[in-house]
N, C-alpha and C positions, 0 to 999 in steps of 0.2 A: 931243830927239826920242825918241819911243818906238820900240821894235823893230818894231811893226806899221807905223808910218809909214815907217820906213826900208825895210822889206820892200816896201811898196807903191810907193815911189819906184823901187826897183831893178827891180821887175816892169814898171813903166811905161817905164823906160829900155830894158829888153830888148825890150819890145813895139815901141817906136819904132825901135830898130835893126833888128828883123825887118821892120817895114814899109818902111824905107828899102831894105833888102836886096831885098825882093820888088819894090819900085818899080824899082830899078836892073835887076833881072832882066827885068822886063816890057818895059823900054825898050831892052834889048840894049845898054846903055851899056858902053863899054870898061872903065870903072872896075869894073863888075860882073864882067866876064870876069877881070880881074886879081884881084879879091877871091875869086872862085870858085876860080881856079887855086891861090892861096895856101892857101885853106881845104882844098882837096883834098890838097895836099902835106903840110900839118900833120896832117890826119886820118890819112893813110897812115903818117906817121912815128910818130904816137901809137899806132896799132894794133900796130905792131911792137915796142913797149916791153914788156919781160917782165912788169912789174907790171900792165899793162893786160890782157895775155893771162891772167894768173892771176886777175885780177878778173873777167874774162869767164867763165872756167871756174867760178868760185865762184857767179856769178850764175846760170849754167846749172844747176849742181847744186842751188842753192836753188830755182830755178824748177821743177825736177823734183818737189820736195816738194809743190807746189801743184797737181798734176794732179787731175783729177776722181776718179780711182780710186786707192785705196791698197791695199797688200797686207797682210793680217793675218797675223802670224807663226804663231799657233797653228793656225788652220784652213787656212792657205795658200789663201785665197780672197780675191777682191777685193770691197770694200764701197765704195759711193760716199760721198763726204764729206757729202752731204746726209743720207744714212741715219745716219751717225755723229752729225751735228749733231742730228737728230731724236731719236736715242736719248739724247743728253746732255740735251736739253730735257725729254724725258719723265722722265728720272731726276731732274732738278732739280724738276720739278713734283711727282713722287711724294714727294720728300723734303721739299719746302717747301709742299705743298698746304694743310696746316692753317694755316700762317702767312699764306699768300696769301688764303685764305678769310676769315681774321680781319681782315687788313689792308683788304681790299676790301669787306668786309661782304657776301660772296657767300652765296647760298642753296644748300644742299646738297639731295640727294634726301631725306635724313632730314627736313630743315626743311620741304620741300614736302609730304612725307607727313603731317607733323604738322598743317600748315595745312589740307590736304585732309580730314584726320580731324576737325578742329575744324569745318570747313565742313559736313561730313556730319552731325555731331552737332547743329549749329545748325539745319540744314535739318530734321532729324528733330524737334527740339524745336518748331520753328515749325509743322510739320505737325500735331504733337500739340496745340499750342495752338489752331490753326485748327479741328481736329476738336472739341475740348472747347468752344470758343467757339460753334461752330455748334450743338452740342447744347444749350448754355445758351440761345442765341437761339431755337431751336425750342421749348424748354420755356417760355420767357417768352412767345412768341407763342401757344402753347397755353393758357397761363394767362390771357393777355389775351383770347383768344377766349372762354374760359369765363366770364370776368368780363363781357364784352360780352353774351354769351348770357343770363346771369343778370339783367343790367340790362334787357335787352329783355323778359324774362319778367316782371319786376317792373312794367313799364310797362303 
């Protein structure tokens, strides 16, 4: 059996035992009362053990490190952990931004400015072409009108 399968079986067994315990509790079965009394006695004895007390103190000390606010030694002011995390993320982005841009094929402001400049140049060239084409069409229409007029005069 794999470790995951064994873990799953253990979890299921614990869940079944918990269900049985709560069933006995809900029915006020005398067996539940006996189990409850024995568990209370065991837990009170375990709490009095010195290694459990030391472990409890260590857990409390460790838990104090995870409070929302921490004290900064240099400035002696409190900074929230979210602010610290934001600063670390910003620092990482600043340091790795070129690599991230390259990896994700992101467009920068410089890239967008180049594309907009090319668009403006293309639009200008297109407008110039339209103007010159309109002039040519006007000249051709004028020449065509002149030819029509000469043909009408010849007739």
